[in-house]
Structures are given as structure tokens and as C-alpha cells.
C-alpha positions in Angstrom: 25.2 22.3 -68.6 26.5 21.0 -65.3 25.6 17.4 -64.5 22.8 17.1 -61.8 22.5 14.1 -59.6 19.4 13.0 -57.7 19.3 11.8 -54.1 20.6 8.3 -55.2 23.5 9.7 -57.2 21.9 9.1 -60.6 22.3 11.9 -63.2 19.3 14.0 -64.0 19.0 15.7 -67.3 16.9 18.9 -67.0 13.8 18.9 -69.1 14.4 22.3 -70.8 10.9 22.7 -72.2 9.2 21.6 -69.0 11.3 24.1 -67.0 10.0 27.0 -69.0 6.4 26.0 -69.5 3.3 26.2 -67.3 2.7 22.5 -66.8 0.0 23.0 -64.1 -2.3 25.1 -66.2 -6.1 24.4 -65.8 -8.6 23.8 -68.6 -12.4 23.6 -68.5 -12.2 20.2 -70.4 -9.4 18.8 -68.2 -9.3 17.0 -64.9 -7.9 20.4 -63.6 -11.2 22.2 -64.0 -10.9 25.9 -63.0 -14.7 26.0 -62.2 -15.3 23.7 -59.2 -18.7 23.2 -57.5 -19.4 25.2 -54.4 -19.0 23.4 -51.1 -19.5 26.1 -48.4 -23.0 26.9 -49.5 -24.3 23.4 -48.7 -22.1 22.7 -45.6 -23.6 20.7 -42.8 -22.1 19.0 -39.8 -22.2 15.6 -41.5 -20.7 16.8 -44.8 -18.0 18.8 -42.9 -17.0 15.7 -41.0 -16.8 13.7 -44.2 -14.6 16.4 -45.9 -12.2 16.4 -43.0 -11.9 12.6 -43.1 -11.6 12.4 -46.9 -8.6 14.8 -47.1 -6.8 12.6 -44.6 -7.6 9.4 -46.4 -6.6 11.0 -49.7 -9.9 10.2 -51.3 -11.2 13.7 -52.0 -8.9 16.6 -51.1 -10.4 18.7 -53.8 -13.6 19.5 -51.9 -11.7 20.4 -48.8 -9.4 22.8 -50.7 -12.5 24.3 -52.3 -14.0 24.8 -48.9 -10.8 26.4 -47.6 -10.8 29.0 -50.5 -14.6 29.7 -50.1 -14.2 30.4 -46.4 -11.6 33.1 -47.2 -14.2 34.6 -49.6 -17.2 34.4 -47.4 -16.0 35.0 -43.8 -14.7 38.6 -43.5 -13.1 38.1 -40.1 -11.2 34.9 -41.1 -10.0 36.6 -44.3 -8.8 39.6 -42.4 -6.8 37.8 -39.7 -5.4 35.3 -42.2 -4.3 38.1 -44.5 -2.7 39.9 -41.5 -0.7 36.9 -40.7 0.4 36.4 -44.3 1.5 40.0 -44.8 3.4 40.1 -41.5 6.0 37.9 -43.3 5.3 38.5 -47.1 5.9 42.2 -46.8 9.4 41.8 -45.2 12.4 42.4 -47.5 14.7 39.3 -47.7 18.5 39.5 -47.2 21.2 37.2 -48.5 24.2 35.8 -46.7 27.2 34.3 -48.4 28.2 30.8 -47.5 31.7 31.9 -46.7 34.2 34.7 -47.3 35.5 33.0 -50.4 35.3 35.1 -53.6 33.2 32.5 -55.4 30.7 32.2 -52.5 30.4 36.0 -52.5 29.7 35.9 -56.2 26.9 33.3 -55.8 25.4 35.4 -53.0 25.4 38.4 -55.3 23.5 36.4 -57.9 21.0 35.3 -55.4 20.7 38.8 -54.2 19.7 39.9 -57.7 17.2 37.1 -57.8 15.5 38.3 -54.6 15.3 41.9 -55.9 12.9 40.8 -58.6 9.4 42.4 -58.6 7.8 38.9 -58.4 9.4 38.0 -55.1 6.7 39.6 -52.8 4.0 37.9 -54.8 5.8 34.6 -54.5 6.1 34.9 -50.8 2.4 35.7 -50.5 1.3 32.8 -52.7 3.5 30.3 -50.7 2.0 31.6 -47.5 -1.3 30.4 -48.8 -0.3 27.2 -47.3 -1.0 28.7 -43.8 -4.7 28.2 -44.5 -4.7 25.1 -46.7 -1.8 23.3 -45.3 0.4 23.6 -48.4 1.4 26.3 -50.8 2.9 25.3 -54.2 4.2 27.5 -56.9 5.9 26.5 -60.1 9.0 28.3 -61.5 8.9 29.4 -65.1 12.6 29.4 -66.0 14.0 31.6 -68.7 16.4 29.2 -70.4 17.3 31.6 -73.3 19.7 33.5 -71.1 22.8 32.7 -69.1 22.5 32.1 -66.2 19.0 30.6 -66.2 16.7 32.7 -64.1 13.0 32.6 -63.2 11.0 34.8 -65.4 7.8 34.3 -63.4 6.2 32.3 -60.7 2.8 30.7 -61.0 0.6 29.7 -58.1 -0.6 26.1 -58.3 -4.2 25.5 -57.2 -4.1 23.0 -54.3 -7.2 21.3 -55.6 -5.0 19.7 -58.3 -2.7 18.1 -55.7 -3.1 14.6 -54.3 -1.2 12.4 -51.8 0.5 9.3 -53.1 -1.5 6.1 -52.5 1.2 4.2 -50.6 2.4 6.6 -47.9 0.0 9.6 -48.2 3.0 11.8 -47.6 4.3 12.7 -51.1 2.5 15.4 -53.1 1.3 14.5 -56.6 0.0 16.7 -59.4 -3.0 15.4 -61.4 -3.2 15.7 -65.2 -5.1 14.2 -68.1 -2.5 11.4 -68.5 -2.2 10.8 -64.8 -5.6 11.4 -63.1 -4.3 9.9 -59.8 -1.3 12.2 -59.9 2.4 12.0 -60.7 5.4 13.3 -58.8 6.4 17.0 -59.1 9.1 17.8 -61.6 12.5 18.5 -59.9 13.7 22.1 -59.9 10.3 23.1 -61.2 8.1 23.5 -58.1 8.4 25.4 -54.8 6.6 23.5 -52.1 5.9 25.3 -48.8 4.5 23.1 -46.0 3.9 25.4 -43.0 3.9 23.4 -39.8 1.1 24.6 -37.5 1.1 21.2 -35.8 3.0 18.0 -35.9 1.7 15.1 -37.9 0.5 14.5 -41.5 0.7 17.4 -43.9 -2.9 16.8 -44.9 -4.0 17.4 -41.4 -2.2 20.8 -41.2 -3.7 24.1 -42.1 -5.6 26.7 -40.3 -8.8 26.0 -42.3 -9.1 22.7 -40.5 -9.2 24.5 -37.2 -11.6 27.3 -38.3 -14.0 25.2 -40.5 -16.2 24.3 -37.5 -16.3 28.0 -36.4 -17.2 29.1 -39.9 -20.1 26.6 -40.0 -21.4 27.6 -36.6 -21.1 31.3 -37.5 -22.9 30.8 -40.8 -25.8 29.1 -39.0 -25.9 31.9 -36.4 -25.9 34.7 -39.0 -28.6 33.0 -41.0 -30.8 32.6 -37.9 -30.0 36.2 -36.9 -31.4 37.5 -40.1 -34.5 35.3 -39.8 -35.0 36.6 -36.3 -34.6 40.2 -37.5 -37.3 39.7 -40.1 -39.8 38.5 -37.5 -39.0 40.8 -34.5 -37.4 43.7 -36.3 -40.3 44.8 -38.5 -43.6 46.0 -37.1 -46.7 44.0 -37.7 -49.1 45.7 -40.1 -52.7 45.2 -39.0 -55.7 46.4 -41.2 -59.1 46.9 -39.8 -62.4 47.3 -41.8 -66.0 47.6 -40.7 -68.8 45.0 -40.9 -70.2 46.5 -44.0 -67.0 46.5 -46.0 -67.3 45.1 -49.5 -65.0 42.5 -51.0 -63.4 45.1 -53.2 -62.7 47.3 -50.1 -61.1 44.3 -48.3 -58.9 43.6 -51.3 -57.8 47.2 -51.4 -56.9 47.0 -47.7 -54.9 43.8 -48.2 -53.0 45.4 -51.1 -52.2 48.5 -48.9 -50.8 46.3 -46.2 -48.7 44.3 -48.6 -47.2 47.4 -50.2 -46.9 49.8 -47.2 -43.5 48.2 -46.2 -41.8 49.0 -49.5 -43.8 52.1 -50.6 -44.0 53.7 -47.1 -47.5 54.8 -48.0 -51.0 53.6 -49.1 -54.4 54.8 -50.1 -57.4 53.3 -48.3 -61.1 54.4 -47.7 -61.8 56.5 -44.7 -63.8 53.7 -43.1 -60.7 51.5 -42.9 -57.6 51.6 -40.6 -54.0 50.4 -40.8 -52.0 50.0 -37.6 -48.3 49.2 -37.1 -47.9 47.1 -34.0 -44.4 47.0 -32.6 -43.2 43.5 -31.9 -41.6 42.3 -28.7 -37.8 42.3 -28.3 -37.6 38.5 -28.5 -36.4 38.1 -24.9 -32.8 39.1 -25.7 -32.5 37.1 -28.8 -30.8 40.0 -30.6 -27.8 40.0 -28.2 -27.7 36.2 -28.1 -27.0 35.9 -31.8 -24.5 38.8 -31.7 -22.6 37.1 -28.8 -22.5 33.8 -30.6 -21.1 35.3 -33.8 -18.5 37.4 -31.8 -17.5 34.3 -29.8 -16.9 32.4 -33.1 -14.7 35.3 -34.4 -12.7 35.3 -31.2 -11.9 31.6 -31.5 -10.9 32.2 -35.1 -8.5 35.0 -34.0 -6.9 32.7 -31.4 -6.4 30.0 -34.0 -4.9 32.4 -36.7 -3.1 35.1 -34.7 -2.7 33.4 -31.3 -4.5 36.2 -29.5 -7.6 38.4 -29.6 -6.5 41.7 -28.1 -5.5 43.4 -31.4 -8.7 42.3 -33.3 -11.5 42.7 -30.8 -12.7 45.7 -28.8 -12.4 46.0 -25.0 -8.7 45.7 -24.5 -6.3 48.3 -23.3 -3.1 49.3 -25.1 -0.9 47.6 -22.5 -2.8 44.3 -22.9 -2.5 44.5 -26.7 1.2 45.2 -26.4 1.7 42.1 -24.3 -0.4 39.9 -26.7 1.4 41.3 -29.7 4.6 39.6 -28.5 2.8 36.3 -28.9 1.9 37.2 -32.5 5.5 38.3 -33.0 6.7 34.8 -32.1 4.3 33.3 -34.7 5.5 35.7 -37.3 9.1 34.7 -36.6 8.2 31.0 -36.9 6.4 31.6 -40.2 9.4 33.6 -41.5 11.9 30.9 -40.5 9.8 28.2 -42.3 9.4 30.4 -45.4 13.1 31.1 -45.7 13.9 27.4 -45.4 11.5 26.7 -48.3 13.1 29.4 -50.4 16.6 28.1 -49.8 15.7 24.5 -50.5 13.4 24.9 -53.6 14.6 28.1 -55.2 18.1 29.1 -54.2 19.5 25.6 -54.4 18.0 24.8 -57.8 19.2 28.2 -59.1 22.8 27.4 -58.1 22.7 23.8 -59.2 21.3 24.5 -62.7 23.8 27.2 -63.4 27.0 26.4 -61.4 26.6 22.8 -60.4 26.3 21.2 -57.0 28.0 23.0 -54.1 29.0 21.9 -50.7 27.4 25.0 -49.2 24.9 27.5 -50.6 24.0 31.1 -50.0 21.2 31.6 -47.6 18.1 33.8 -47.9 17.1 35.3 -44.6 13.8 36.9 -43.6 14.2 38.8 -40.4 11.1 40.0 -38.4 12.0 43.3 -36.8 11.1 43.6 -33.1 9.4 46.8 -32.1 11.6 48.9 -29.8 10.8 52.0 -27.7 13.7 54.2 -29.0 12.8 57.1 -26.8 13.1 54.9 -23.7 16.4 53.5 -25.0 17.8 57.1 -25.4 16.6 58.2 -22.0 18.3 55.1 -20.5 21.6 55.5 -22.4 22.1 59.3 -21.8 23.0 59.0 -18.0 25.3 56.0 -18.8 27.1 57.9 -21.5 27.5 60.9 -19.2 29.2 58.6 -16.7 31.7 57.3 -19.2 30.0 54.3 -20.9 31.1 53.9 -24.5 28.4 53.1 -27.1 29.1 52.3 -30.7 27.9 55.2 -33.0 27.3 52.8 -35.9 25.1 50.5 -33.7 22.9 53.5 -32.7 22.6 54.6 -36.4 21.5 51.1 -37.2 18.9 51.2 -34.4 17.4 54.4 -35.7 17.8 53.4 -39.4 20.2 56.4 -40.1 23.1 56.3 -42.5 26.6 57.4 -41.6 27.2 60.9 -42.9 29.6 61.5 -45.7 32.7 63.7 -45.1 31.3 66.6 -47.2 27.7 66.5 -45.8 26.2 69.1 -43.5 25.4 67.4 -40.2 23.1 68.3 -37.3 24.9 69.6 -34.2 24.0 69.9 -30.5 22.6 73.3 -29.5 25.4 73.9 -27.0 28.0 73.4 -29.8 26.2 75.9 -32.0 26.2 78.5 -29.2 29.9 78.0 -28.7 30.6 78.5 -32.4 28.5 81.7 -32.3 30.8 83.3 -29.7 33.6 85.6 -31.1 37.0 83.8 -31.1 39.4 84.9 -28.3 43.0 85.7 -28.6 45.2 82.7 -28.3 47.8 84.4 -26.1 45.2 85.8 -23.6 45.8 84.9 -20.0 43.5 82.1 -18.8 42.0 82.4 -15.4 42.6 79.3 -13.4 40.0 78.2 -11.0 40.5 75.9 -8.0 39.3 72.4 -8.6 37.7 72.2 -5.2 36.1 75.6 -5.3 32.5 75.9 -4.0 30.0 76.9 -6.7 27.2 79.1 -5.5 23.7 78.0 -6.5 21.8 80.4 -8.8 18.9 81.0 -6.3 21.3 81.9 -3.5 23.2 84.4 -5.7 19.9 86.1 -6.7 18.8 86.3 -3.1 22.1 87.9 -2.1 21.9 90.5 -4.9 18.3 91.3 -3.9 19.2 91.9 -0.3 22.1 94.1 -1.4 19.9 96.2 -3.6 17.3 96.6 -0.8 20.0 97.7 1.6 21.1 100.5 -0.8 17.5 101.7 -1.1 17.9 104.5 1.5 21.3 105.6 0.2 20.0 106.2 -3.4 17.1 108.2 -2.1 14.4 105.5 -2.1 12.5 106.9 0.9 12.7 110.5 -0.5 11.1 109.2 -3.7 8.3 107.1 -2.1 7.3 109.2 0.9 5.5 111.9 -1.1 3.6 109.2 -3.1 2.5 107.4 0.1 1.4 110.7 1.7 -0.6 111.6 -1.5 -2.3 108.2 -1.3 -3.4 108.8 2.3 -4.8 112.3 1.8 -6.5 111.9 -1.6 -10.3 111.4 -1.4 -10.9 110.2 -5.0 -9.1 108.8 -7.9 -9.3 112.0 -9.8 -7.6 113.9 -7.0 -4.9 111.2 -6.7 -4.2 111.3 -10.5 -4.0 115.1 -10.4 -1.5 114.9 -7.5 0.7 112.4 -9.5 0.9 114.9 -12.4 2.1 117.6 -10.0 4.7 115.3 -8.3 6.2 114.4 -11.7 7.7 117.9 -11.9 9.6 117.4 -8.6 10.4 113.7 -8.5 12.7 111.9 -11.0 14.2 108.4 -11.4 17.7 109.6 -12.3 19.1 108.4 -9.0 17.9 104.8 -9.6 19.2 104.4 -13.2 22.9 103.7 -12.2 21.9 101.2 -9.5 19.6 99.4 -11.9 22.2 99.2 -14.7 24.8 98.0 -12.2 22.7 95.1 -11.0 21.5 94.1 -14.5 25.1 94.0 -15.6 26.1 91.8 -12.7 23.1 89.4 -13.2 24.0 89.1 -16.9 27.5 88.2 -16.1 26.5 85.5 -13.7 24.2 84.0 -16.3 26.9 83.9 -19.0 29.3 82.3 -16.6 26.8 79.6 -15.7 26.1 78.8 -19.3 29.7 78.5 -20.2 
């Protein structure tokens, strides 16, 4: 195995058993207890303030991390927007860039590329992005040391409740265990530590939960009061009436009917008694007050997590949502850049060092967030420029549309004009080509049609148009009924014929067809 040096230049001997074992596993009888006590169910302003102070002081980060996890389980809106932000980066496929064009560097890049193609990689990204809410996401690498090269066989998420800051600087992350209840430093080349920077300052003051904890508390109070309000003002009051001569048994029967009518929707009482359902007042707008308060808390949570509210709340137009989506795109790019830096530092570099030794430069894993583009608008803008001589790379356009370059033997799509040209019969190669003047004046289609129409109308008399129409016009003037006009038409059919019009119609149709073919060519 290649000699590994620490930051001070001292050699490090890899702990082979520790690299392959789960050293952060929780047990019910250990200090890493997998069953913590609930915090969110008893949250109050005083306790929340104490939790936020304790995690900064390093006294009790466990309760704060428990609260962060419970908020994701209890608040549907916070869980939704936080998951949206995580998946915006975790679902992206990573790419690998070689450190240089050297053959060895390309070989290392290929090895890292195989590492990134593992099925566990998306889950690793998602678990590391858990640090967006809690301030830190830690996963341990379970190395397979039985093969060459050593590769991760799995990744295990480390519960942040088992992490503590060091007592001296409150900046180093420690892992608690039975032999080190206050925590000990993380094993080198064993853990991937992702510290998303949502703000500058201490890593223990980072995390979106710290921003959203107050909104969760206020919303939980609002929803609790809203349900209490609905129980008072949302259910009709049941009033039972009995006469002055009612016996105690009858009064008891009436009470029992009032108590059970809400659940049974029916009751049996004597004829001398009455049960009335009195509708309560609306509470002077209290129903909308609680709804507005809960919605306002959700909007503040959306701003903290996504940077905007247009894509999560109603009442926004598509244009507004498109503008605000650009803000969220900037956040996704920032998250992706931080995640790829973590992967390169805590996974790629140890993988190379453990197998091939320390290198001057290392391959890089890149996570690129694609920017949405209006491809139709781009095509509409490029077509006039291409027609005027602008040269555009075909491969670049294929990359834009996600299309592969066709192989030489593949059938490709063709323009409609090219298909029409191929359908025309081939012409003799030695035929005489008609040469047209470059500066000839081409006649518009509408003008040519008007000229042909005027020419046809001028020939109307010569082909016997009036001799054909005059008898019809005279019959229309003299006929007194439709039956008489119809009978006259049958008689005129024997003397009138359209033979004289057929040559003229064929002539003009042939000329019009020729003009159309010339224009298409």
C-alpha cells in the first residue's frame, strides 16, 4: 500500500478493519441511542431559545438535531420545499473531468467515473444534502478492502445527533462513542463531511432549521388554536327542551340523546321533549385569521428554503414564477458547487490516495445544473440568421437538443423540400438548360392570377358565352314558379352544351398548373 502522509507530513497507516466497518452504528444501550426523546411535541418559546443557544455553546446539540428531524416529519410544507431543494441537486448525474491530457490522469478519471456510476451515488448525494436543514451532513464510507483497487461498497448516513463540537475551538466535528462520550475526531478517509454554507459564521449556526424553527413553532400554535376554534364555532349547539312535568328519567333520556346525537346523527326521545340545533356565530372572521397566519408562516418558510414563494403558493402568474425560478436556479447552482467540492475532497481524493498514492492534481467530479432554455425561440431566432449566411455548428445544436450525431448507415430525417425534389423524375444530363436573366422581374402570384382571369373573361364572347347564358337569363325572367323554371332547364339541356368551354377551361388549368410548378421549383 502506498504511504499516506497527514497535513504535517507524518505517515498514516490506514486502519484496514476500521475502513470496512460501520463504526458509527447506534445501539439502544449505547450513548448513540437510536430512540431519542421527542422535542417538537413540547416546544415553547423558552425551550426553543435554549435549544438554539445550546447548539452554539456545544452543550446539547442532540436536542437541536432531534428537533430538526421532527420538523421535517411534522410540517408538510417545510418537508416539501426542503425535499425540492435537495432533489434539485441530488437527481443530477455527475460528470468527471481528468486533471490533464496525460494518459495516467485519464486512467484515474476513468476509475472515478466508474465510482460515480455506482447505484449508491444518488443516495449518497441525498444524504449529504441533509446538511441543508441541519447544518451538516456526514456519511461514512464502507470500503471493500478485499479487492484491488479499494472501492466503497456502501455509504452509511451518520445521525448528526451523535456529533459534537470540540471543546476548545467549537469548530471541529467529533463523533461520540462509549469509550469517548465527549467525542473523538473522525477517522481519516472514512467520513464524508458536507457543510453547506447558507450563511457565514460558525458551522453550528448554519442550517435552514435554525431559520424555520420559529415559523414551525408559530404555525403549530396557530393550527392548534384553529382546531380549538373549529370545535367551538364549527359545530352547532345542541339544545334540549323538556316540560315542567318531566320526570328525572325523562331528563336523563334527553341528556343522553344530546350527548349521542353528534356521533349517531339520531336519537329517540319522548314526544313531549325537543332537541334544537342552534348554529353558532362565525367568530368574527376568526376562521380566515388562523388560515392567513398559517399561510404567512408557510410563505416565510418558502423564502428561507427556496428563496421565493411564486412556485409554491397560489396567486402568481407563469411569467412571475419564471422570473422567480431564476433565483431558485442560483441557489441550486450554489448547492451543486458545494456538493461537488465535498465529493472531490472527501471521496475522490481518498480513493486516489489509498490506491495510487498522493498526486499533484486529482480528477474532478462536476455537478452541472442545466439552465432551462426556450428551444423554439432559439430556432426561430437562428433561422433568419442562417438564411443570411451565418454559420452555426451542427454539433452544438445537437448538444442543445440532446440529439446524437447520426451514424453513416442510419436513415435520417430530411427537409420536406428535399423529399419533393427526390420524388421528381431525373432529367437527361445533356438537356439544354434555360438560362434566366439575373435581374429579371418576377411577377407576383396574385398579379398573374388576375391577368389570367381578365384574359379568360375577355374570351367569354368569342367562345359563345352570351349565346349560352342569354336563354337561361330569359327563362329566369319569364318563369313564374320554381317548377316552371326547372321544367324549362330540362328543355334547354337538349339545345345547350358545354363543349365550347372545355378547351378554354383545359387551357387555363394547364397554364395555372405550370405557373405553380415553376414557383415551387
